[in-house]
Phi, psi and omega in degrees: 000128181287137181282153183267337186258346183242338181298316182289329179295335183277341185257337181232139177289146183240143176283146182281147179287178182291160184297320180295318179292323179294325176294322178292318179293320180294326176288327181277331181245065180285178184290344180286340179270126180273130180277100181253151178231076185291339183264355179265151182082355178259187184288126174250121184293148173265106185263162178108008180289146181285170184290124179285337179282315183276327182227070181293326178290319178293327181295329180276328184269173177057024179213140175216144184302332183291336183288343179291341184260011184284339180084196186240161174222153179262110189283347179259006177266095182251125182233189181298326182294340181277358177244174180275353188250164178222154177137172183291325180289325177298321181296334178269339179245023186296324178298315180292315179296325180295318181293329179288334186270354180291135181278121178239113181297145181291150182273134182268183182280080184290313183304322183291323179290325177297316180297329183269004180293159187293316182300314180292323180291326177296322177291320181295324180276350179079020180282349178234156177301135180098357182277186182290346178291351181254031173102359182270146181278128180305320183295320178296321178295321181292321174296323179291324177294320178293323177294316178296320179295323176292333175284331184281311187206170174216152180297130179298137177267113183304316180295319179292323176298316182291318179297318178294322177298319179294313180296320181293324178297318179292320180295315181296323179291337175279327184272322188252145168289317174194161175233102188273140178221133181283124182297329176293320177293321177293327177297320179297318181293317179295323177293323178291324179294333178280355181281351180086007179254151183289148175259132176237113180270126181247115192240156164286176186217081182276332185202156178297340181293340181301319183290349175255326182287319181293316175298324178296320182296312181293327175293321178292337179266006175084021182258011173087190181277123179274127177274121185254128177273101184271164174264121183296330181290341182269355185229146175280165181303320180294319180290326178295320180297323178289318182292327177299320180288343176265003178106014180282154175237143180226135178281127180294148182295335181291342181294338181269005179286171187295165186290333182272007181270126181294326177294319179294320180297318180291319180296317180292327177295321179292318178298322178296321179294321177299313179298316179299319179295319178297314181294322179292323180283350176082013179283133181291147183235138180244125180232131178270126179270350182250156179293160178301153183298138181088352180284133176272107183174194180293159180288315182286136182273131175292322177295317176300319177294327177295320174297318178297324177301320178297321181292315180301316181294324177295324178286322183289325178279353173091016174301317171233147182295331183192167175219143180261122181265134180238102176292138184228144174214141176239127181244147179230153168302310173224133180296124186299316187247038178297124183288136179275330181251117186287338178290334181255009183287334185265003179291140180293145182272123179269167182296313180287324176298320178293324179291321177293323178296323176295317179295321177294323177294321179292322179292320180289337180270347183294120183077003180264136186268002185237090173265165184273159176248156180220156179223126176262123183250117179248118179278170181294128176297147177220160187279129177290321181297320178294322179291323180299317183293314186279329186291327182292340181281347183247027177273136179223180181286150179223161177232159178284165179298323179298320177290326184280317197250328187300316179300324181286325179294323182276358178079017181279341176203165181244339183280135177272124181300141181273073179207169183269162182267137177257110181218107182235109180265340184279124180292149178268119181272177182302313177299328178281329177293334181290344179276170176290161183298321177292329176288326176295317176297322178300316180295317179298317185285329176296316180296317178294323179295318183292317181295326176298321182290329179266006173290344181267020180293171189295143178266129182271166185291327178295325178295317179296313180296319178296322179296315180295318181288326184279319188256350180239327189221056178292335178272358178119155182208145174287144181298324178296324175291324181293328177300312179292324182286327177297317178293322177298314181292326175297317178293325177295324178295314179293325177294337180268013176080018174253157182251163177247153184262034181207168171198170181127188180286142181301323179296317178294321180298312180295321178296320181295310184291320176292330177290325176290332179261018187296339179285346186242356180228157175242134179254118181245127179276133178246170188293328182289001178091001180265173176246143172253121181261119184236122174294135178286125181293153180114205183299343178297328178293327175297319179294322176296322179295320179294323177290318181293342178296336177294339179272348186298320178302334181291318185251018188296315183298313178294325177294318176298318178294320181293320176293326177292320176295321177300317178294325178292326181271353188297322183266008187246320182232154179298145181302326181264015181291156183294158182295325181296325179292322180290328181286349181285328188287143176270137179243116181282157181291322179297320179294321177293320175301315182296317180293322179296315180298318181295318179291322177301312179294327179289321183289142180294149181294328179297333179276314182291314183048055177288147175296133179301337181272003181252124182281164177294324177296321179298320179292319177300319180292323178296318180297319179295320178295319177299319179295327179285318183293324178278358172090007179284328180242141175235142181289142179242120182266116181283155180300133179088350177271155177290138179304148183293332182276355182275099179252000184290326183257012179283143178243148180282131177263169179295323178301319182288323182291331185241034176289152176296153176296140182101352183262012183266112181232183184293336182263009183277004177284346181274155180283138182295325183293346179264009183298329180296331183271003181263130179228157181223157173235158171287134181294148180257016177293154190293330183275351190290318182300314181294319180292321177301313181296323180293320179294317179300319183291339180297326177265000185296320179303315182290313183293322177293322176296321177295317180297318177295325176294327175291320176295329182287346180300336179280342186245342185297146180266102180236146009279157182200163173291164180297315179295323182289322179287328175295322175294322175301313182293324179297316177295324175295319179297320178298317179294319179294323177297325177291327182279316189254352179079020180261070186286339181292346178270344182280069182232127177303328179292324176292325180295315182287330174296321177296316180298316180291323180293318178295326177294317178291328182281350177091011174283320174250142179240145182250131178234144180285155179206160181302331179270002181121172179299141180231144179266142173216160182284132182291153177301331181293323183256018175287334179280145179295331180297313182290327176295322176292325177294322178296311182294323180290325178299319182288317186290345177295336181270356184266129176255120183285000000 
């Protein structure tokens, strides 16, 4: 396996770092420290398989065990061997020659085909409401169709695409150390492209660079020009014009108008015709399922769901027999264009602004020996038609968060309802409203399912380093100790079936990650020749918390279970009590299930991202299994009960025989009726206390922000707009961070998550007003007693 940190160093000369930094590294990485790589050369999981429950046929196809051993490639490393020519001149012009050799299919007569599509013809003939049969002139409608089509797309210019690819290749090599791609994952996508069905890539959205990097990658792998669905709000008119000529798509603003608007009806018909033409021609399409970077709002993008709705509708009406969906995720050591000022994060990017940003990036990297790394994750393609058929069979009833949790918070009942939580923060736009209600639900669950599948994308070294510094060593750690803990956490990630986005010598990995985090950590030399790594207090801890959030999906089940156990022990033992005292208490399985369900309902759906085909009971059982597998819980056999390992006399009950699909886990061999008799204890192994505290701290930024939001109810100025109250809460979190040093909670995204969760819980109520919707405190939580109950309910899951 080619290393990511050393392979490029052997092919390109690197400038030396400053003398002071080199002195620090030489003192910390002396010859007495052996560079060991305990996690390399071992099993690396192949992540990205599609859901076996929803798409079993797709799970079996497009995959072969041999592709897991194909290794990685650097997609921005273009050499003489990547061209048809050889010689010393080719070695100097290989980027330019490579761009000339890329195959760009010719553009067909798209406007004429759009005009002849069924939806547009129905409008022109007046067979649908809003057509020319209601008084509109056909020539005017045709001109309007051409205007809307010009806003959506333009024919890609081959010369401009090649020129841009050449310039982008040089820019990426200046910005990135490498961009890694698993050859086996690319093999699956290439095999899917040969099946004759259109490819639709559904991607996360970490940075605006994703929309440029992914088309470049697919073009370099021989899959043609990727059509990217961009957000009009993120680009200026000049930049939109350029991106259209490079293959970009933009949703016209008229498409979001009301359903009874003739302009909205015409715009949606034209967009639908464009998508149908793209799918029929076999051009790959890229849709971002997350909001643009820096946007304060829900994680799922309303615009992305609208584009997915057009694809679903094209498949359902039979324009194409099927479409293959490819979940995509791009991870970075550091996000290149992460906005520092949240107030200016939503400003549209202009053409000159983007050019200046590129020049600043090149200038900041000039002479710098520490460039960032990236990893492109392509999951297994699956059939959209197969998902549509199977997904409808697992829909069930749901209840709001207020119905599920408010009676328990107030102490009015103790039983948790046996139903799923309904929590939808993404607004439904005009294009999605035009679909049937069941199709809207299908699109939302499909989007959530795809984001869940790419949640297992590769973990970068900076995320591991930030997690260790924030949750284990906020007061500082010696570099020699950090070497071992970095290796330990990497092995834990690999053992849980997740992959990492790096390889190489352990010493080089730490040097690379700490160099990228040098603005947020301090390196202190000590007399023994070692280095002391200390996170800098203040806003730097907030940045470390944002980086460590990428590691949360790996340990999410264990973290939820550990916080649930903490809530179960909160009223029985002192919070600062010894671990031995906590290990004496017996924890029943039903009590654990209840605490896990309560915490599941409290946590935002955007954080959990549970598969829509997975029930709450299945997730509870998975959490319990994870706690047992990692050694935190051990089964306790009470006197008179049958041993847990005795399966010979167990009988199948009706509940077991008729369980819903998706509820079969490793622990389902036991009878449901005997759950009351199962008990567990906290393990007394030496590593358990530290690991338990580490798991609890992974969720502490969010839970502490929720607890502070509950305390802020006594001080908040209500009624106020949602944005105004969120700003009030964020200022309160910042003030509390200055007083108590909890800077990881001073995040505007945590503030808005708390406001929305309290709104769903019934703590805050929304009323219309001439100036817009306004929030006010509900009568139930107007009393200080109920506010304290809410805060106490949240704090039971926080481990100090």
